[in-house]
Structures are given as structure tokens and as C-alpha cells.
N, C-alpha and C positions, 0 to 999 in steps of 0.2 A: 512498438507498443502492442500488447496482447489484450484480447477482450477480458481476460481475468484480472487485468489491472497491473500487470508486471511490465517491466521494461528490460529489453535485452540489449546489452552493449556488445555488438558482434565482434568488433576488433579485439576486445578483451575476453571474449567468451564469458561475460559476467551478467548474471541475472539479478535484477534489482526488485526486491519485494518489500513493500512497506506496510506497517500497521496490521500485522496478522492478529494480534491480541489473543494468542493462545491462552487458554485458562479462563477466559471471560465467561464462557458458557457455564463451566463448573462453578465459577464464582457466583453467578446470579442464581443458579439452581440451589446452591447452598443456602441462600437467603430467601428461598421460596418462589422464585420466578419460574413460570411455566414454560421453560425452554426445552424442546425435545432433546433427549439424550443423543440422538443420532447427529445433532448439530456439532457435537464434540469432534466426531471423526471427519466432518466435511472439510475443514481446513487442511487436514493432512492429505485427503484425497485430491484437493485442488493443487496443493504444492507438488504432489507427485505428478499431476498432469502437466504442469508448466515445466517442471524440471525434465520430465520425459520428452516434452516437445522440443525444448531448446538444447538439451544435453550440455549445459554450461560447465566450464571448468571451475567457476566460482559462483556461489550464491551469496549475495549481500542482503541481509535483512536491515532495512532502513529504519530501525527503531520500533519500539513497542511490539516486540516479538511475543513476549509473554505479558499478559494484562496486569498481573499483580503478584502476590506472593505464591509460593509453591502450593500446588494442589494436585489432584490425581492426574490432571492432564500432563504434568511434567513427566510422569512415568511413561505415558504414551509418546511424548516428545523424545525421551531417551531412546526408546525402541525405534522410533522413526529415524533419528540421526544415525543409528548404527547401520541402517540400510541405504543411506544416501552417499553417493560417491563424491560429488563436488566438494571442494573446500568451502567452508562456511564462515562468514564474517558477520558480526552483529555491530552495527553502528548504534550506539546506545540512545534510547529515547527516554522520555519522562516516566513511562510505565515500567521500564526495565529495572526493577528494584532487586531482582534476584542477584546474588553474588556472582561477579564475573568468574569466580573459581568454578562454579557449577557448570558454566558454559565451557570453560577451558577444559574441564574434565571430559567433555564430550567432543573435544577437538575444535571448538568454535572460537575463533579469534574475536576479542572484544575491543572496539576502538571508539573514539569520540567522533571521528570524521575520517574521510578518505579524500586525498587530493591526488589527481592523476590527469595529466595531459590537459590542464586548463579547466578541469571539472572538479567540483566540490560536492561530495556526497555527505549529507547530514540528515538528522531526523527533523529538527526544527528548521524552518526557512531561515537562511542566512545570506548576507551580502558580503562578499569579499572581493576587493578589486582584482580584476584579472581572471576571475573564475565564473563559470556558469554553474549554478547550484541545482542539484537534484535533491529533493527532500520529500518528507511525508508530513505527518502530524495533523494536518488540517482536515483530512478526509474530504477532498473537494468533490462537489457535485454541481450540476447545472440544471436549471429548470427550463424545460421546453414547453411552449404553449401552442396548441393547435388552433385552427380557425374557429372552432366551436367553443373556444376558451377552456377546453379541457387541457390539463397540464400533466407533465410527468417529470420527476426528478431523477436524474441518472448520475451515477458515479462518473468521474471524468479525470483525464489528465489535463492540467491547467498550466499553460505556458505563458511566460512573459519574455521580454528581451534577455533577462539575466537568470531565469529560474524556471524549473518545471516541478510542479507538485504532483506526486504520484497518488492515485486513489488508494483508499484503504483496501487491503487484500482480504481481511477477515470477513467471514460470513456474518458475524454477529457484531457489527460496528455501525455507528451512526454516520452521518455525513453533514457537511456544511455547504450551503448553497452559495456559490461564488457569484460576484457581480463583475463581469468582464470589463476591462478598460480598453483603451484604444490600441494598445500594443499586445492584447491578449490573443492567445490561440487556445481553443478548447477541443478536446477529442473525447467524446462521450462513449461510454461502454453500453452497448445495446445488443444483448444476446451474444452471438458469436462474432460481433463486429465492433471495430473501433471506428466511430463515426465523427469525421471532422464537422464541427458545428458552424453554420453560417451566422456569425455574430451580428451582422447587420440586420438579418431577419429577426433574431432574438430581440435586439434593441427596439426594432420597429414594433413588434408585437407587444413589448412591455409598455411602450408609449401608448399604444392603442388601447390596452387593457385598462389604463388609468382613466 
């Protein structure tokens, strides 16, 4: 797990990146939202950072790579892919409405899921017997509360016995606050750290705050 919200499968030299939502900034700016133009480039800079850090053989985008239909960010994406060495695979998500042919023209393989060594890689959370599921879509976050009842919501990796939800990678994405169960494990993203969360303490503070 990396603080930018990606997961590296070392044995496969495979980097998993979920919910980048490229094009979302331009989509909102088109309809008048006051989003800084520099936010467009930020996702590409962060992808360069994690790819440079891990130097993977394969990059798997776990769905919702591009937010909607083609816009000017696609041209930036085309230029970016021409400079990326690893093989790239897109596991299709609900926002991936651009034709697979456009991705294939860039050398990106488009699939509905990946099964490998007992692991199932999908966009939407799924349960299949005999597989541990890595997925995105939910944009998981955890709310942490301090002694003074101040609170902060952090993106996180959210794990159960059969599944791990990856946080949304994109800079301009929302998040959904998760309520951990008894078999949950949570790893919050805090600056340059992936922080294991003491869920007993989180539950205790939630009861106290009520």
C-alpha cells in the first residue's frame, strides 16, 4: 500500500490504481465550476510519481479511469501514455463509457475483470467463491475523532476477510465514509504515511460521541 492510494503486487510487478476519473475537472469547468486549471495536470503528475517509485511491469487501472465522454484531457492522456513504459490494462468501470477501441489504439488492454492466483480484480465489489477481491468504485474513507471531538475524514484502504477496497486515486473525487465491521481492517492515508487504524478505539469514540 502506498500513501497515494495505490497497491503494488510485488510478485507480479503489477501496480493497481483505482478511480482516477481523468476528465472530471474539465467536465466540471465546462459547466462553470470554479476548479483550478492546474488540477487537470495533478493526476498525471501523481501517476508519474507512483509509476516511477515502483517501476512496475504492468499498470492496472481498476475502473473509472476517465470520468465521462471525450474532452480535452483525453489529448493529454494520449500524450502521457506515449511516454509510459509499463503495459497498461483497464478493468472497465461504470464511468468508462469511451469506446474500448480508443484505449486499444493507445495500447491499453480493456477487460471486465482479472483472475490470477486466487485473486479477483474488478471495479465494482464482487464476491466469487475461492477468490479474494480487489476493487474500487466505493471511494472508501474513515472518520477519525480526537479527544476534543474534532474529527477528520481520510481516504483509506478498507479490508474484510474476502475483499479490499482501494481508495480513489483521483484528486477531484469524493469519498464515502465506511462503518467498519468486526472483521474489518482499515489503513488510512495520512500525508506520506499509510496508517493502520485501531478500530476498537474508533468504535469506542463513536459510542462516546453519542
